[in-house]
N, C-alpha and C positions, 0 to 999 in steps of 0.2 A: 673665207674660213677665219674665224676670230681666234684669239689666243686662248679662249675657253673651250675650244673644240677638243674632243678626245685626242690624245697623242697619236693614236693609230690612224687618224684621218688627216694629220697635219703634214702637208707637203708644200713645197714652193709652188705658188700659183703659176700655171702655164697658160699659154694662149688657148682659148676654148675653140675647138674645131667642130662643135656639135652641128652647126649648120651645114658643114661640109661632109659630115660623117657618112652620108648616104652614097657618096662618090669615092670615098677613100679605099684604096687597096692596102696601104700600109700606113702605120702611125710611127713617126720618127721622133726620137728625142735628140736634142743637141747635146754635145759633150758636157756642157756646163750643167745640164739637167741630170746627169748621172748621179745616183745615190753616192753620198760620201761616207755612209756608215752601213754596216751589215746589221740585220735584225736578228736578235736572239730570242726565240720563242719561249725559252725557259723562264723569262721574266713574267710571262703572262699565263702560264699553265694553271688551270684550276687546282691541280694538285701536283706536287713535284714528282719528277721522274725518279724511280728507285736508283740508287747508286750502283756503279759497277763494283764487283766483289773480287777479291783475290781468291786463290784456291783454298785459303784458310777460312773462307766465308765472311771475312771482314771487309768493309769498304776500302777501296784502294786509295792511297795517298798520292800526291803529285810525285813524290820520290819513287814510288813503285813504277811509274811510267817513264822515268827519266832516261833509262837506257834505250828506249825505243823512239821517243819524241823529244824535241827541244822544249825547254821549259816555257817559252813564250806561247807555244801552241797548247801545251798542257793547261796553261792559265785560261786560254779561250775555251778549252774543252770543259773546264769546271766552272766557267763564269755564269752568273745569272744576271749580268748587266743587260739591259734591253738593247742598247745601241753600242756598237764597237766600231771605232774609226778605221777606215780603210787607209793603210799607209800610202802617202803620195806616190812613191815609186810603183807600188802595185797598181794604183789607179792609173798611172801613166801607161803601163803595159796593157791593162784592160781596155784602154781607149783605142788600141789597135783595131778592135772589132766592136766594142761597146760604145753606146747603147745598142742593143740588138733590136731589129725591127719587130713590130707587132703587125701581123698580116690579117686581113679579112679574107677568108677562104670562100669567096663568092662563087667560083666555078664549082667547088665541091657542094656548096649549098644548093645550087641549081640542079646538079646531077642527082641529088638526094630528094629534091622537091620539098625541102623542109622550110618551115617558117623560122627556124632557129638561125641566129647569127653566129657563125663559127669564126673564132679568132685563134691564131697560133703564134706563139713567141718563138721566133726562129733563132735557135741557138747553134744552128749549123754554120753560121757565118764566121765562127772563130777559125784561126789558122789550122787547128787540129780537127775541125769539123763537128764539134759537139760542145756541150755545156761544161765539160770537164776542166778546161783551162781556168774557169772562174776560181776554183780552189787550188789548182796546180800552181798557178803563179804565186798565190798567197803562201802556200806551204813552202815552196822553194825559197821565197824571200825571207820568211821567218827562220828557216833553217840556216840560210846564209848569215843572217844577222846574229845568230847564236854561235856562229863559228864552224858550222858543219860544212864539210867539203864534198861528201858523197851522200846520195839518197838511193835506197833500194825500195822497190815496190812490186806489186803484182798487177796484172791486167787480165781481164776476161776477153772482151771483144777486141781489145786493143785501143779503144778510145782513151782510156785513162793513161795507159802507157805512153801513147802518142802525146797527150797533153802534158804529162810530167816531163817527158824528154824535151819537148819544145821549151817548157818553162825553165827547166834547169839550164838549158843553153842560154836563154835570154838573161837569166839571173847570174850565171857564172859558176855553177857547181856541176858535179858529175852525176850520172844517173844509170842505174842498172834495173832492168825490168824482167821479172819472171812471168811469162805469158802462158796461160792455160793451154795445154797441149793441143786440144781440139781446135782452138782458135788460131794457134800458131800454124797449124797445118791448113786450116780453111782460109786464112786471111794473110797470105804472104806479104801483101803490100803494106799492111799495118806494121810489120816488123821492119820493113824497108823505111817507112816514115820515121820510126824511132831511131834507126841507124843514121838516117839523114840528119836528124837533130843531134847526133853524137852519142846516143845512148847504146848500151849493150842490151840485147834482147835474148833471153834464154827460155827454151820450152820447159814447162813445169808439168809433172815432176822431173827433176834433173838429178844428175849424179854429183852435183856441186855441193849439196847439203845433206846432212844426216836425215832430215825429214824426207827429202826427195828420194834418197836411196832406199829408205824403209818402205815407202809407198811402192816403188818400182819392184821391190822384192815380193811384196804382197800381191800387186796387181800390175804386171809388166805391160799390159795393153790398156791401161787406164786412160781415158780422155783427159784426165786432170780435173781440177776444180779450183775455184777461187780460194777455198779454204786451204788447199795444199800450197798454192802459190804464195799465199800470205805467210804460211809457216816458213817457207824457204826464204822469203824476203826478210822477215824478222830475224831469222837465225843468222843471216849474214850481217844484218845491221848491228846486232849487239856484239859482234866480234871486234869492232873497231871504235875507238873513242871519237873519231872524226866522221862517223857515219850514223845516220838515223834512217828511220823507215817513214814512208809517206803512204797514206791510204786514200783511195779515191772516192770512198763512200762511207756509210755506216756511222762514223764518229760525229760528235756534236759540232766540232769546229768545221767539218766539211759541210754539214747542213747550213751552218752560219754563213760561210763564204758564198754558198749558192743562192742565198736569199736576194742577191742583187737582181736575179731574174724577176721574181715576183714584185719587188719594189719598183723596178722599171715598168712592169706591166701595169701596176696601179696608176702610175703617172700617165701612162699612155691612155688608159681608159678614162682618166680624168679629163684628158684633152678632148675626147670625143663625146663626153657626157654619158658614158655607159658604165656598167658594172656587171661582172659575170654572175650568172645564176649557178653555173657549174664550172668547176676548175678540175682539170684532168691531167695526170702525168703517169707515165709508165714507172714501174717500181721494181728494182732489182735489189740494190742495197739501200736506196732511198734518196740519193743526192739530188737528182733532177726533179723528182717529185717534191721534195722538201723545198727546193729552190723556187719553184713556181707557186707552191701552195701555202707555205708558212705565213707570209704576209697577209694572205686572205684568211687563213685560220685565225690569225690574231683578230681580224674583224669579226669573225664568227664567235669567238670567245666573248667579245664585247657586244654581241647582240645582233650583228648584221646577218641576214639570211643568205647563206651560200652553201651549196653542196660541193664537197671535195671528194674526188674518187681517185684511188690508186689502183692501177691495173697491172697484172702480172701474168706470166705464162701458166697454163694448166699443168705443164710439166714440172714447174718449180713454184708451187703455190704457197709461198712463205706466209703471207698475210691471211690468206683465206683458209688454209688448212694446218699451218704450223701452230703449235701451242705457244702461249706466252710464257717463256721460261727464262732462267739464267743459262746461257750457253757461251762457249768460247767462240771467238771470231775465226778460228783456224783449226786445222786438223790436229796439229801437234800441241794444242793447248798452251800456246805461248802468250796469248792475250788474256786479259782479265775475263771474268764471267760478266757478260752483258745482259741486261734485261731486254729481251727481244722475242718477237715471233721467230721461231726457228724450226727447220726441218731436221736439225741435228748436225753437229759439226763434221760428222763423217759422211754426210750426204754427198753422193757423187751424182750430179745431174746428168740427164741424157744429153746427147750431142745436138742441142738446139742451135739454130743459126742466130738466135738472139743471145749471143754470148754474154752480153753485159747484164742479163737478167738471170744468171745461173748461180747466184749466191745463196747459201743455205739460210742466212739470217737477214732480218730487216733492221734498219737503223733503230737504235733504242728510242730516239725521239719520235720517229714515225710510228713505231710500235705503241708508244705511249699515247699519242693522239688517237690512234685506233682504239685503244682500251678505253679512252675517255669518251668515245662516241663522236669525235669531231670529224672523222673521215669514214668513207665507205671503201670497200675493196672488192675487186672482181678478178677472176682468172679466166683468160681467154685462150681458145685453141689456136695453134700456130697458123693453120691455113686461113682462118678468118682474118688474122692479122696481115698476112701477105696479100690477101684479096683487098683489104683496106688500103694497104700501101700502094698497090697498083692503081686503085681508083684515085688515090691522092695524086700519084704521079701523072695519071691521065688527065686530071682536071687542073691541078695547081702547078704541075711541071717538075717540082722538086722530088727527087727520089729519097725517101726517108730511110734511116737506119732500121734494121729489123726490130731493135728495141723500141724505137719511136713508133713503129707500126702498131704496137699495142695501145698506145694512147690514141692513135687515129681510129682504130677499130672501136674503142670505147666511145670516142666522140661521135662516130657514126651511129652507134647504138642510141646515144642520147639525142642526136638530131632526129632519128627515126621516131623515137619516143615523143619528142616535141611535135612531130608531124601527126602522130596518132592522137595526141591530146589537143592539137590545135593551139599550141602555146608558142609564143615568140620568145623563146629562151635565148640568152646570151651564153655561149659556151666558149671557154678558154682552155686550150691545151698547150702543153709545153712540147714544141717540136725540138726534141733534145739533140738531134744530130742528123747529118745526111748519110746516105747509104752508098756513097761512091766507092768506099773501100769494102763493101759487103756484097758485091755483085755475084759472087759465087753462090750465096744463099738464094738470090733472085733466080739465078740460072737453074738451081736445083728445083725451085718451086715451079718455074715455067716449064721444066722438063718432067713434071709430075713425080718428082722424087721426095717431096716433102709431105709427110703425113702427120696427123694429129696424135698426140700422146698425152693422156691424162695419167698423172702419177698414181700407180696402183697402191691400194691401202697397205698391202703386205710389205712393199718396199719402204713406205713411209714408216711403218711400225719397226722395221729392221733398223732404219736410220735413227729413229728416236730412242732405240734401246741404249744408245751411248749416253743419253742425257737423263735417264730415269732417276738417277740419284742426285741430280743437280737441284739446288734450291729453287723455289718458286718466288717470283716477285709478288709483293702484296697487291691485292686487287685495287685498281684505280678508283 
């Protein structure tokens, strides 16, 4: 690679393992090969993303966000610089589990009888068991550097809450987590993980906030939602000068921190002389999908052919059925209006076991690349995803998180398509986390208690009624 090569193909040269690739099960990077910078896709978008708006309809300024986030993260949120340095202390903590391995799913390939080569980036090797610490460590560090002592947050399945609890303990600040009620009840060991790392975990909606009390008065039996939990976490964050809020998905700086996944994957493929034809990630708020896909979407923007697929639940079809609108990120409208695919901020999702995919909106950056035609999106039934998870566990050994099962199911669809077409495609999926804290969902499926649920049109229309008067982003 010479100095005149396009920037998006420039990486330190690594030992080529092409000759050995037919025998490899996993591709490993050394610590010195870890990316030292995050990639910001905003520098390469064919058209800029519409700005977030205040309730007055005007673009928000950094000062508008200062009560909620530290200014150093607000700067990242609004940055259009292509590369942003990873602080050495953050990098040092990430080295506890990074670089994560890239696996070849040979046994799954054999079971499917496909000519496709299936690779998965195993993000389940982190102490918290998912991709979430990639941004949790960074956010905790930037908050501490800004002088913040406490962080509040929300969590759906518990993966983000666990990741932030761990990261705050390693960095040296306090953490409080509002956990969506249905997941709080379904996944008791997740809250135990958070408590083990020193965090306080509260079921949401709760009686501790005005937002929570209002929801409980309206719907005392509600399973909760991420939108409600976000409202509660922000409400408490803005009450104290030494407290800020941390979000595990959706925002630009979260997508930025997660790109270490795709940047590592590109180096690993370079080692074995391959490049993916298809890149797949499950999508709830967008963080793991962005992490695996944005470095490859950069290549696509600059002419390299690659298909990128985001897959979500049929019961919460944000990208596939949600309109592209300005909407708030929470029920109480404490966030700015964000340009995103949304089911409406008052959407209460059904009690899916894939709790991390129950958010009403999609990350603005993910929504924007969808509007630009750079990615495709699918919505899958819950039973197909659990069947895919079982096949993966039976062939590859690892038990995936229910969220991750959506990426596996889509990967199996693509592998079967390659078989039908007789094409030797290379498929990459992000294996976003393990399911060892989600065994209650598996037990329900194996006991025949899990059924498919496609969001009815009438419920979608009811939810969208809350955003009918919201402004529309300009067409991409």
